[in-house]
mmCIF file of the N, C-alpha and C atoms, coordinates in Angstrom:
data_MODEL
# 
_entry.id   MODEL 
# 
loop_
_atom_site.group_PDB 
_atom_site.id 
_atom_site.type_symbol 
_atom_site.label_atom_id 
_atom_site.label_alt_id 
_atom_site.label_comp_id 
_atom_site.label_asym_id 
_atom_site.label_entity_id 
_atom_site.label_seq_id 
_atom_site.pdbx_PDB_ins_code 
_atom_site.Cartn_x 
_atom_site.Cartn_y 
_atom_site.Cartn_z 
_atom_site.occupancy 
_atom_site.B_iso_or_equiv 
_atom_site.pdbx_formal_charge 
_atom_site.auth_seq_id 
_atom_site.auth_comp_id 
_atom_site.auth_asym_id 
_atom_site.auth_atom_id 
_atom_site.pdbx_PDB_model_num 
ATOM 1   N N  . MET A 1 1  ? 112.399 96.532  117.828 1.00 0.00 ? 1  MET A N  1 
ATOM 2   C CA . MET A 1 1  ? 112.728 95.545  116.827 1.00 0.00 ? 1  MET A CA 1 
ATOM 3   C C  . MET A 1 1  ? 113.961 94.789  117.300 1.00 0.00 ? 1  MET A C  1 
ATOM 4   N N  . GLN A 1 2  ? 113.900 93.472  117.184 1.00 0.00 ? 2  GLN A N  1 
ATOM 5   C CA . GLN A 1 2  ? 115.032 92.641  117.566 1.00 0.00 ? 2  GLN A CA 1 
ATOM 6   C C  . GLN A 1 2  ? 115.650 92.046  116.307 1.00 0.00 ? 2  GLN A C  1 
ATOM 7   N N  . ILE A 1 3  ? 116.949 92.207  116.166 1.00 0.00 ? 3  ILE A N  1 
ATOM 8   C CA . ILE A 1 3  ? 117.681 91.685  115.015 1.00 0.00 ? 3  ILE A CA 1 
ATOM 9   C C  . ILE A 1 3  ? 118.730 90.719  115.549 1.00 0.00 ? 3  ILE A C  1 
ATOM 10  N N  . THR A 1 4  ? 118.684 89.482  115.061 1.00 0.00 ? 4  THR A N  1 
ATOM 11  C CA . THR A 1 4  ? 119.697 88.503  115.441 1.00 0.00 ? 4  THR A CA 1 
ATOM 12  C C  . THR A 1 4  ? 120.327 87.935  114.174 1.00 0.00 ? 4  THR A C  1 
ATOM 13  N N  . SER A 1 5  ? 121.608 87.668  114.246 1.00 0.00 ? 5  SER A N  1 
ATOM 14  C CA . SER A 1 5  ? 122.321 87.166  113.078 1.00 0.00 ? 5  SER A CA 1 
ATOM 15  C C  . SER A 1 5  ? 123.588 86.449  113.514 1.00 0.00 ? 5  SER A C  1 
ATOM 16  N N  . ASP A 1 6  ? 124.030 85.528  112.686 1.00 0.00 ? 6  ASP A N  1 
ATOM 17  C CA . ASP A 1 6  ? 125.326 84.878  112.901 1.00 0.00 ? 6  ASP A CA 1 
ATOM 18  C C  . ASP A 1 6  ? 126.467 85.735  112.347 1.00 0.00 ? 6  ASP A C  1 
ATOM 19  N N  . CYS A 1 7  ? 126.110 86.796  111.611 1.00 0.00 ? 7  CYS A N  1 
ATOM 20  C CA . CYS A 1 7  ? 127.104 87.672  110.993 1.00 0.00 ? 7  CYS A CA 1 
ATOM 21  C C  . CYS A 1 7  ? 127.485 88.799  111.959 1.00 0.00 ? 7  CYS A C  1 
ATOM 22  N N  . LYS A 1 8  ? 128.769 88.943  112.229 1.00 0.00 ? 8  LYS A N  1 
ATOM 23  C CA . LYS A 1 8  ? 129.218 89.982  113.159 1.00 0.00 ? 8  LYS A CA 1 
ATOM 24  C C  . LYS A 1 8  ? 128.924 91.383  112.623 1.00 0.00 ? 8  LYS A C  1 
ATOM 25  N N  . HIS A 1 9  ? 128.890 91.542  111.314 1.00 0.00 ? 9  HIS A N  1 
ATOM 26  C CA . HIS A 1 9  ? 128.624 92.854  110.722 1.00 0.00 ? 9  HIS A CA 1 
ATOM 27  C C  . HIS A 1 9  ? 127.157 93.246  110.911 1.00 0.00 ? 9  HIS A C  1 
ATOM 28  N N  . ILE A 1 10 ? 126.268 92.276  110.787 1.00 0.00 ? 10 ILE A N  1 
ATOM 29  C CA . ILE A 1 10 ? 124.847 92.544  111.016 1.00 0.00 ? 10 ILE A CA 1 
ATOM 30  C C  . ILE A 1 10 ? 124.598 92.783  112.499 1.00 0.00 ? 10 ILE A C  1 
ATOM 31  N N  . ASP A 1 11 ? 125.300 92.063  113.358 1.00 0.00 ? 11 ASP A N  1 
ATOM 32  C CA . ASP A 1 11 ? 125.185 92.326  114.801 1.00 0.00 ? 11 ASP A CA 1 
ATOM 33  C C  . ASP A 1 11 ? 125.586 93.760  115.121 1.00 0.00 ? 11 ASP A C  1 
ATOM 34  N N  . GLU A 1 12 ? 126.626 94.247  114.484 1.00 0.00 ? 12 GLU A N  1 
ATOM 35  C CA . GLU A 1 12 ? 127.073 95.628  114.687 1.00 0.00 ? 12 GLU A CA 1 
ATOM 36  C C  . GLU A 1 12 ? 126.031 96.617  114.158 1.00 0.00 ? 12 GLU A C  1 
ATOM 37  N N  . LEU A 1 13 ? 125.462 96.320  113.008 1.00 0.00 ? 13 LEU A N  1 
ATOM 38  C CA . LEU A 1 13 ? 124.396 97.151  112.446 1.00 0.00 ? 13 LEU A CA 1 
ATOM 39  C C  . LEU A 1 13 ? 123.225 97.214  113.422 1.00 0.00 ? 13 LEU A C  1 
ATOM 40  N N  . ALA A 1 14 ? 122.830 96.070  113.959 1.00 0.00 ? 14 ALA A N  1 
ATOM 41  C CA . ALA A 1 14 ? 121.718 96.020  114.916 1.00 0.00 ? 14 ALA A CA 1 
ATOM 42  C C  . ALA A 1 14 ? 122.032 96.850  116.156 1.00 0.00 ? 14 ALA A C  1 
ATOM 43  N N  . LYS A 1 15 ? 123.260 96.752  116.640 1.00 0.00 ? 15 LYS A N  1 
ATOM 44  C CA . LYS A 1 15 ? 123.674 97.536  117.815 1.00 0.00 ? 15 LYS A CA 1 
ATOM 45  C C  . LYS A 1 15 ? 123.563 99.036  117.529 1.00 0.00 ? 15 LYS A C  1 
ATOM 46  N N  . ASN A 1 16 ? 123.960 99.445  116.345 1.00 0.00 ? 16 ASN A N  1 
ATOM 47  C CA . ASN A 1 16 ? 123.915 100.859 115.982 1.00 0.00 ? 16 ASN A CA 1 
ATOM 48  C C  . ASN A 1 16 ? 122.486 101.366 115.775 1.00 0.00 ? 16 ASN A C  1 
ATOM 49  N N  . LEU A 1 17 ? 121.556 100.456 115.514 1.00 0.00 ? 17 LEU A N  1 
ATOM 50  C CA . LEU A 1 17 ? 120.155 100.853 115.305 1.00 0.00 ? 17 LEU A CA 1 
ATOM 51  C C  . LEU A 1 17 ? 119.326 100.829 116.587 1.00 0.00 ? 17 LEU A C  1 
ATOM 52  N N  . ARG A 1 18 ? 119.877 100.315 117.674 1.00 0.00 ? 18 ARG A N  1 
ATOM 53  C CA . ARG A 1 18 ? 119.125 100.241 118.926 1.00 0.00 ? 18 ARG A CA 1 
ATOM 54  C C  . ARG A 1 18 ? 118.621 101.624 119.315 1.00 0.00 ? 18 ARG A C  1 
ATOM 55  N N  . GLY A 1 19 ? 117.347 101.659 119.668 1.00 0.00 ? 19 GLY A N  1 
ATOM 56  C CA . GLY A 1 19 ? 116.744 102.912 120.093 1.00 0.00 ? 19 GLY A CA 1 
ATOM 57  C C  . GLY A 1 19 ? 116.240 103.772 118.948 1.00 0.00 ? 19 GLY A C  1 
ATOM 58  N N  . GLU A 1 20 ? 116.507 103.363 117.719 1.00 0.00 ? 20 GLU A N  1 
ATOM 59  C CA . GLU A 1 20 ? 116.036 104.135 116.564 1.00 0.00 ? 20 GLU A CA 1 
ATOM 60  C C  . GLU A 1 20 ? 114.525 103.946 116.437 1.00 0.00 ? 20 GLU A C  1 
ATOM 61  N N  . ASP A 1 21 ? 113.827 105.019 116.152 1.00 0.00 ? 21 ASP A N  1 
ATOM 62  C CA . ASP A 1 21 ? 112.377 105.002 116.020 1.00 0.00 ? 21 ASP A CA 1 
ATOM 63  C C  . ASP A 1 21 ? 111.968 104.256 114.745 1.00 0.00 ? 21 ASP A C  1 
ATOM 64  N N  . LEU A 1 22 ? 111.031 103.312 114.877 1.00 0.00 ? 22 LEU A N  1 
ATOM 65  C CA . LEU A 1 22 ? 110.587 102.531 113.719 1.00 0.00 ? 22 LEU A CA 1 
ATOM 66  C C  . LEU A 1 22 ? 110.043 103.408 112.608 1.00 0.00 ? 22 LEU A C  1 
ATOM 67  N N  . ILE A 1 23 ? 109.391 104.498 112.950 1.00 0.00 ? 23 ILE A N  1 
ATOM 68  C CA . ILE A 1 23 ? 108.832 105.375 111.915 1.00 0.00 ? 23 ILE A CA 1 
ATOM 69  C C  . ILE A 1 23 ? 109.946 105.978 111.056 1.00 0.00 ? 23 ILE A C  1 
ATOM 70  N N  . ASN A 1 24 ? 111.087 106.280 111.662 1.00 0.00 ? 24 ASN A N  1 
ATOM 71  C CA . ASN A 1 24 ? 112.229 106.781 110.887 1.00 0.00 ? 24 ASN A CA 1 
ATOM 72  C C  . ASN A 1 24 ? 112.772 105.699 109.969 1.00 0.00 ? 24 ASN A C  1 
ATOM 73  N N  . ILE A 1 25 ? 112.832 104.475 110.480 1.00 0.00 ? 25 ILE A N  1 
ATOM 74  C CA . ILE A 1 25 ? 113.325 103.367 109.673 1.00 0.00 ? 25 ILE A CA 1 
ATOM 75  C C  . ILE A 1 25 ? 112.401 103.104 108.487 1.00 0.00 ? 25 ILE A C  1 
ATOM 76  N N  . ALA A 1 26 ? 111.093 103.185 108.716 1.00 0.00 ? 26 ALA A N  1 
ATOM 77  C CA . ALA A 1 26 ? 110.122 102.824 107.683 1.00 0.00 ? 26 ALA A CA 1 
ATOM 78  C C  . ALA A 1 26 ? 109.841 103.932 106.683 1.00 0.00 ? 26 ALA A C  1 
ATOM 79  N N  . THR A 1 27 ? 110.116 105.185 107.029 1.00 0.00 ? 27 THR A N  1 
ATOM 80  C CA . THR A 1 27 ? 109.656 106.272 106.156 1.00 0.00 ? 27 THR A CA 1 
ATOM 81  C C  . THR A 1 27 ? 110.742 107.190 105.610 1.00 0.00 ? 27 THR A C  1 
ATOM 82  N N  . LYS A 1 28 ? 111.912 107.172 106.174 1.00 0.00 ? 28 LYS A N  1 
ATOM 83  C CA . LYS A 1 28 ? 112.961 108.077 105.674 1.00 0.00 ? 28 LYS A CA 1 
ATOM 84  C C  . LYS A 1 28 ? 113.461 107.627 104.308 1.00 0.00 ? 28 LYS A C  1 
ATOM 85  N N  . GLU A 1 29 ? 113.769 108.593 103.457 1.00 0.00 ? 29 GLU A N  1 
ATOM 86  C CA . GLU A 1 29 ? 114.296 108.274 102.137 1.00 0.00 ? 29 GLU A CA 1 
ATOM 87  C C  . GLU A 1 29 ? 115.660 107.588 102.282 1.00 0.00 ? 29 GLU A C  1 
ATOM 88  N N  . MET A 1 30 ? 116.115 106.971 101.231 1.00 0.00 ? 30 MET A N  1 
ATOM 89  C CA . MET A 1 30 ? 117.308 106.127 101.294 1.00 0.00 ? 30 MET A CA 1 
ATOM 90  C C  . MET A 1 30 ? 118.514 106.858 101.884 1.00 0.00 ? 30 MET A C  1 
ATOM 91  N N  . MET A 1 31 ? 118.824 108.040 101.417 1.00 0.00 ? 31 MET A N  1 
ATOM 92  C CA . MET A 1 31 ? 120.029 108.737 101.882 1.00 0.00 ? 31 MET A CA 1 
ATOM 93  C C  . MET A 1 31 ? 119.925 109.180 103.345 1.00 0.00 ? 31 MET A C  1 
ATOM 94  N N  . GLY A 1 32 ? 118.715 109.395 103.834 1.00 0.00 ? 32 GLY A N  1 
ATOM 95  C CA . GLY A 1 32 ? 118.534 109.806 105.224 1.00 0.00 ? 32 GLY A CA 1 
ATOM 96  C C  . GLY A 1 32 ? 118.076 108.683 106.126 1.00 0.00 ? 32 GLY A C  1 
ATOM 97  N N  . ASN A 1 33 ? 117.943 107.484 105.581 1.00 0.00 ? 33 ASN A N  1 
ATOM 98  C CA . ASN A 1 33 ? 117.423 106.371 106.355 1.00 0.00 ? 33 ASN A CA 1 
ATOM 99  C C  . ASN A 1 33 ? 118.483 105.866 107.331 1.00 0.00 ? 33 ASN A C  1 
ATOM 100 N N  . PRO A 1 34 ? 118.124 105.715 108.606 1.00 0.00 ? 34 PRO A N  1 
ATOM 101 C CA . PRO A 1 34 ? 119.115 105.261 109.586 1.00 0.00 ? 34 PRO A CA 1 
ATOM 102 C C  . PRO A 1 34 ? 119.673 103.873 109.285 1.00 0.00 ? 34 PRO A C  1 
ATOM 103 N N  . VAL A 1 35 ? 118.882 103.003 108.676 1.00 0.00 ? 35 VAL A N  1 
ATOM 104 C CA . VAL A 1 35 ? 119.377 101.665 108.350 1.00 0.00 ? 35 VAL A CA 1 
ATOM 105 C C  . VAL A 1 35 ? 120.477 101.758 107.296 1.00 0.00 ? 35 VAL A C  1 
ATOM 106 N N  . PHE A 1 36 ? 120.232 102.505 106.233 1.00 0.00 ? 36 PHE A N  1 
ATOM 107 C CA . PHE A 1 36 ? 121.244 102.616 105.184 1.00 0.00 ? 36 PHE A CA 1 
ATOM 108 C C  . PHE A 1 36 ? 122.454 103.428 105.633 1.00 0.00 ? 36 PHE A C  1 
ATOM 109 N N  . ARG A 1 37 ? 122.246 104.396 106.525 1.00 0.00 ? 37 ARG A N  1 
ATOM 110 C CA . ARG A 1 37 ? 123.399 105.122 107.075 1.00 0.00 ? 37 ARG A CA 1 
ATOM 111 C C  . ARG A 1 37 ? 124.295 104.163 107.862 1.00 0.00 ? 37 ARG A C  1 
ATOM 112 N N  . CYS A 1 38 ? 123.685 103.343 108.713 1.00 0.00 ? 38 CYS A N  1 
ATOM 113 C CA . CYS A 1 38 ? 124.462 102.389 109.514 1.00 0.00 ? 38 CYS A CA 1 
ATOM 114 C C  . CYS A 1 38 ? 125.036 101.269 108.655 1.00 0.00 ? 38 CYS A C  1 
ATOM 115 N N  . ALA A 1 39 ? 124.363 100.918 107.570 1.00 0.00 ? 39 ALA A N  1 
ATOM 116 C CA . ALA A 1 39 ? 124.796 99.811  106.714 1.00 0.00 ? 39 ALA A CA 1 
ATOM 117 C C  . ALA A 1 39 ? 125.999 100.169 105.842 1.00 0.00 ? 39 ALA A C  1 
ATOM 118 N N  . GLN A 1 40 ? 126.393 101.420 105.823 1.00 0.00 ? 40 GLN A N  1 
ATOM 119 C CA . GLN A 1 40 ? 127.534 101.817 104.994 1.00 0.00 ? 40 GLN A CA 1 
ATOM 120 C C  . GLN A 1 40 ? 128.816 101.119 105.397 1.00 0.00 ? 40 GLN A C  1 
ATOM 121 N N  . THR A 1 41 ? 128.865 100.579 106.600 1.00 0.00 ? 41 THR A N  1 
ATOM 122 C CA . THR A 1 41 ? 130.073 99.887  107.059 1.00 0.00 ? 41 THR A CA 1 
ATOM 123 C C  . THR A 1 41 ? 130.056 98.398  106.710 1.00 0.00 ? 41 THR A C  1 
ATOM 124 N N  . LEU A 1 42 ? 128.948 97.899  106.157 1.00 0.00 ? 42 LEU A N  1 
ATOM 125 C CA . LEU A 1 42 ? 128.901 96.486  105.786 1.00 0.00 ? 42 LEU A CA 1 
ATOM 126 C C  . LEU A 1 42 ? 129.911 96.227  104.664 1.00 0.00 ? 42 LEU A C  1 
ATOM 127 N N  . PRO A 1 43 ? 130.642 95.115  104.732 1.00 0.00 ? 43 PRO A N  1 
ATOM 128 C CA . PRO A 1 43 ? 131.657 94.851  103.714 1.00 0.00 ? 43 PRO A CA 1 
ATOM 129 C C  . PRO A 1 43 ? 131.083 94.383  102.374 1.00 0.00 ? 43 PRO A C  1 
ATOM 130 N N  . HIS A 1 44 ? 129.837 93.946  102.362 1.00 0.00 ? 44 HIS A N  1 
ATOM 131 C CA . HIS A 1 44 ? 129.231 93.429  101.136 1.00 0.00 ? 44 HIS A CA 1 
ATOM 132 C C  . HIS A 1 44 ? 128.074 94.348  100.716 1.00 0.00 ? 44 HIS A C  1 
ATOM 133 N N  . PRO A 1 45 ? 128.243 95.155  99.664  1.00 0.00 ? 45 PRO A N  1 
ATOM 134 C CA . PRO A 1 45 ? 127.207 96.117  99.286  1.00 0.00 ? 45 PRO A CA 1 
ATOM 135 C C  . PRO A 1 45 ? 125.913 95.489  98.793  1.00 0.00 ? 45 PRO A C  1 
ATOM 136 N N  . GLY A 1 46 ? 125.940 94.224  98.413  1.00 0.00 ? 46 GLY A N  1 
ATOM 137 C CA . GLY A 1 46 ? 124.728 93.560  97.946  1.00 0.00 ? 46 GLY A CA 1 
ATOM 138 C C  . GLY A 1 46 ? 123.933 92.875  99.051  1.00 0.00 ? 46 GLY A C  1 
ATOM 139 N N  . CYS A 1 47 ? 124.316 93.085  100.291 1.00 0.00 ? 47 CYS A N  1 
ATOM 140 C CA . CYS A 1 47 ? 123.637 92.438  101.417 1.00 0.00 ? 47 CYS A CA 1 
ATOM 141 C C  . CYS A 1 47 ? 122.156 92.826  101.430 1.00 0.00 ? 47 CYS A C  1 
ATOM 142 N N  . PRO A 1 48 ? 121.245 91.844  101.451 1.00 0.00 ? 48 PRO A N  1 
ATOM 143 C CA . PRO A 1 48 ? 119.817 92.143  101.444 1.00 0.00 ? 48 PRO A CA 1 
ATOM 144 C C  . PRO A 1 48 ? 119.245 92.454  102.833 1.00 0.00 ? 48 PRO A C  1 
ATOM 145 N N  . VAL A 1 49 ? 120.037 92.319  103.878 1.00 0.00 ? 49 VAL A N  1 
ATOM 146 C CA . VAL A 1 49 ? 119.528 92.493  105.233 1.00 0.00 ? 49 VAL A CA 1 
ATOM 147 C C  . VAL A 1 49 ? 118.991 93.906  105.491 1.00 0.00 ? 49 VAL A C  1 
ATOM 148 N N  . PRO A 1 50 ? 119.679 94.986  105.076 1.00 0.00 ? 50 PRO A N  1 
ATOM 149 C CA . PRO A 1 50 ? 119.124 96.315  105.335 1.00 0.00 ? 50 PRO A CA 1 
ATOM 150 C C  . PRO A 1 50 ? 117.706 96.500  104.767 1.00 0.00 ? 50 PRO A C  1 
ATOM 151 N N  . ALA A 1 51 ? 117.468 96.017  103.560 1.00 0.00 ? 51 ALA A N  1 
ATOM 152 C CA . ALA A 1 51 ? 116.116 96.118  102.983 1.00 0.00 ? 51 ALA A CA 1 
ATOM 153 C C  . ALA A 1 51 ? 115.123 95.293  103.805 1.00 0.00 ? 51 ALA A C  1 
ATOM 154 N N  . GLY A 1 52 ? 115.552 94.132  104.296 1.00 0.00 ? 52 GLY A N  1 
ATOM 155 C CA . GLY A 1 52 ? 114.692 93.308  105.134 1.00 0.00 ? 52 GLY A CA 1 
ATOM 156 C C  . GLY A 1 52 ? 114.335 93.984  106.444 1.00 0.00 ? 52 GLY A C  1 
ATOM 157 N N  . ILE A 1 53 ? 115.283 94.701  107.021 1.00 0.00 ? 53 ILE A N  1 
ATOM 158 C CA . ILE A 1 53 ? 115.021 95.440  108.257 1.00 0.00 ? 53 ILE A CA 1 
ATOM 159 C C  . ILE A 1 53 ? 113.949 96.499  108.015 1.00 0.00 ? 53 ILE A C  1 
ATOM 160 N N  . ILE A 1 54 ? 114.072 97.215  106.912 1.00 0.00 ? 54 ILE A N  1 
ATOM 161 C CA . ILE A 1 54 ? 113.091 98.254  106.588 1.00 0.00 ? 54 ILE A CA 1 
ATOM 162 C C  . ILE A 1 54 ? 111.721 97.628  106.342 1.00 0.00 ? 54 ILE A C  1 
ATOM 163 N N  . LYS A 1 55 ? 111.678 96.510  105.623 1.00 0.00 ? 55 LYS A N  1 
ATOM 164 C CA . LYS A 1 55 ? 110.415 95.813  105.362 1.00 0.00 ? 55 LYS A CA 1 
ATOM 165 C C  . LYS A 1 55 ? 109.755 95.405  106.681 1.00 0.00 ? 55 LYS A C  1 
ATOM 166 N N  . CYS A 1 56 ? 110.521 94.883  107.620 1.00 0.00 ? 56 CYS A N  1 
ATOM 167 C CA . CYS A 1 56 ? 109.975 94.486  108.924 1.00 0.00 ? 56 CYS A CA 1 
ATOM 168 C C  . CYS A 1 56 ? 109.425 95.682  109.693 1.00 0.00 ? 56 CYS A C  1 
ATOM 169 N N  . ALA A 1 57 ? 110.108 96.813  109.621 1.00 0.00 ? 57 ALA A N  1 
ATOM 170 C CA . ALA A 1 57 ? 109.614 98.028  110.286 1.00 0.00 ? 57 ALA A CA 1 
ATOM 171 C C  . ALA A 1 57 ? 108.290 98.469  109.670 1.00 0.00 ? 57 ALA A C  1 
ATOM 172 N N  . GLU A 1 58 ? 108.185 98.407  108.350 1.00 0.00 ? 58 GLU A N  1 
ATOM 173 C CA . GLU A 1 58 ? 106.944 98.774  107.670 1.00 0.00 ? 58 GLU A CA 1 
ATOM 174 C C  . GLU A 1 58 ? 105.795 97.876  108.127 1.00 0.00 ? 58 GLU A C  1 
ATOM 175 N N  . ILE A 1 59 ? 106.055 96.581  108.227 1.00 0.00 ? 59 ILE A N  1 
ATOM 176 C CA . ILE A 1 59 ? 105.024 95.637  108.664 1.00 0.00 ? 59 ILE A CA 1 
ATOM 177 C C  . ILE A 1 59 ? 104.627 95.909  110.113 1.00 0.00 ? 59 ILE A C  1 
ATOM 178 N N  . ALA A 1 60 ? 105.618 96.127  110.975 1.00 0.00 ? 60 ALA A N  1 
ATOM 179 C CA . ALA A 1 60 ? 105.341 96.384  112.390 1.00 0.00 ? 60 ALA A CA 1 
ATOM 180 C C  . ALA A 1 60 ? 104.463 97.622  112.577 1.00 0.00 ? 60 ALA A C  1 
ATOM 181 N N  . LEU A 1 61 ? 104.614 98.604  111.703 1.00 0.00 ? 61 LEU A N  1 
ATOM 182 C CA . LEU A 1 61 ? 103.831 99.838  111.792 1.00 0.00 ? 61 LEU A CA 1 
ATOM 183 C C  . LEU A 1 61 ? 102.520 99.774  111.019 1.00 0.00 ? 61 LEU A C  1 
ATOM 184 N N  . GLY A 1 62 ? 102.264 98.654  110.348 1.00 0.00 ? 62 GLY A N  1 
ATOM 185 C CA . GLY A 1 62 ? 101.046 98.524  109.559 1.00 0.00 ? 62 GLY A CA 1 
ATOM 186 C C  . GLY A 1 62 ? 101.107 99.264  108.235 1.00 0.00 ? 62 GLY A C  1 
ATOM 187 N N  . LEU A 1 63 ? 102.308 99.571  107.767 1.00 0.00 ? 63 LEU A N  1 
ATOM 188 C CA . LEU A 1 63 ? 102.479 100.295 106.500 1.00 0.00 ? 63 LEU A CA 1 
ATOM 189 C C  . LEU A 1 63 ? 102.657 99.353  105.313 1.00 0.00 ? 63 LEU A C  1 
ATOM 190 N N  . ALA A 1 64 ? 102.825 98.061  105.587 1.00 0.00 ? 64 ALA A N  1 
ATOM 191 C CA . ALA A 1 64 ? 102.983 97.062  104.529 1.00 0.00 ? 64 ALA A CA 1 
ATOM 192 C C  . ALA A 1 64 ? 102.362 95.762  105.005 1.00 0.00 ? 64 ALA A C  1 
ATOM 193 N N  . LEU A 1 65 ? 101.959 94.958  104.063 1.00 0.00 ? 65 LEU A N  1 
ATOM 194 C CA . LEU A 1 65 ? 101.416 93.646  104.392 1.00 0.00 ? 65 LEU A CA 1 
ATOM 195 C C  . LEU A 1 65 ? 102.539 92.677  104.724 1.00 0.00 ? 65 LEU A C  1 
ATOM 196 N N  . PRO A 1 66 ? 102.288 91.760  105.641 1.00 0.00 ? 66 PRO A N  1 
ATOM 197 C CA . PRO A 1 66 ? 103.328 90.776  105.991 1.00 0.00 ? 66 PRO A CA 1 
ATOM 198 C C  . PRO A 1 66 ? 103.428 89.680  104.938 1.00 0.00 ? 66 PRO A C  1 
ATOM 199 N N  . LYS A 1 67 ? 104.034 90.026  103.827 1.00 0.00 ? 67 LYS A N  1 
ATOM 200 C CA . LYS A 1 67 ? 104.229 89.069  102.734 1.00 0.00 ? 67 LYS A CA 1 
ATOM 201 C C  . LYS A 1 67 ? 105.720 88.832  102.556 1.00 0.00 ? 67 LYS A C  1 
ATOM 202 N N  . ASP A 1 68 ? 106.056 87.637  102.117 1.00 0.00 ? 68 ASP A N  1 
ATOM 203 C CA . ASP A 1 68 ? 107.462 87.309  101.876 1.00 0.00 ? 68 ASP A CA 1 
ATOM 204 C C  . ASP A 1 68 ? 108.030 88.174  100.755 1.00 0.00 ? 68 ASP A C  1 
ATOM 205 N N  . ALA A 1 69 ? 109.268 88.563  100.952 1.00 0.00 ? 69 ALA A N  1 
ATOM 206 C CA . ALA A 1 69 ? 110.025 89.265  99.914  1.00 0.00 ? 69 ALA A CA 1 
ATOM 207 C C  . ALA A 1 69 ? 111.333 88.503  99.752  1.00 0.00 ? 69 ALA A C  1 
ATOM 208 N N  . TYR A 1 70 ? 111.748 88.294  98.525  1.00 0.00 ? 70 TYR A N  1 
ATOM 209 C CA . TYR A 1 70 ? 112.973 87.535  98.318  1.00 0.00 ? 70 TYR A CA 1 
ATOM 210 C C  . TYR A 1 70 ? 113.631 87.947  97.009  1.00 0.00 ? 70 TYR A C  1 
ATOM 211 N N  . ILE A 1 71 ? 114.895 87.570  96.927  1.00 0.00 ? 71 ILE A N  1 
ATOM 212 C CA . ILE A 1 71 ? 115.662 87.769  95.700  1.00 0.00 ? 71 ILE A CA 1 
ATOM 213 C C  . ILE A 1 71 ? 115.920 86.383  95.134  1.00 0.00 ? 71 ILE A C  1 
ATOM 214 N N  . LYS A 1 72 ? 115.527 86.172  93.912  1.00 0.00 ? 72 LYS A N  1 
ATOM 215 C CA . LYS A 1 72 ? 115.732 84.876  93.275  1.00 0.00 ? 72 LYS A CA 1 
ATOM 216 C C  . LYS A 1 72 ? 116.713 85.061  92.113  1.00 0.00 ? 72 LYS A C  1 
ATOM 217 N N  . ILE A 1 73 ? 117.735 84.260  92.124  1.00 0.00 ? 73 ILE A N  1 
ATOM 218 C CA . ILE A 1 73 ? 118.754 84.310  91.078  1.00 0.00 ? 73 ILE A CA 1 
ATOM 219 C C  . ILE A 1 73 ? 118.578 83.076  90.198  1.00 0.00 ? 73 ILE A C  1 
ATOM 220 N N  . ASN A 1 74 ? 118.287 83.297  88.940  1.00 0.00 ? 74 ASN A N  1 
ATOM 221 C CA . ASN A 1 74 ? 118.196 82.205  87.979  1.00 0.00 ? 74 ASN A CA 1 
ATOM 222 C C  . ASN A 1 74 ? 119.539 82.040  87.302  1.00 0.00 ? 74 ASN A C  1 
ATOM 223 N N  . LYS A 1 75 ? 120.063 80.842  87.327  1.00 0.00 ? 75 LYS A N  1 
ATOM 224 C CA . LYS A 1 75 ? 121.383 80.586  86.727  1.00 0.00 ? 75 LYS A CA 1 
ATOM 225 C C  . LYS A 1 75 ? 121.242 80.259  85.264  1.00 0.00 ? 75 LYS A C  1 
# 
């Protein structure tokens, strides 16, 4: 999986996930998930990127359909 971002924190998260098995990313529960373990250093707890990484792993493994997922905020 390749992760690119303009955010230095996401770049660091991607570096820490290199070599991690996609099956672990897609199937481990939240507390044991390598993405959420590495994401604990992100300065913004509401960052949607970790969930997006997991969604991409699920799609790559055929565990989820490649459908858009988004957060919509109504003002």
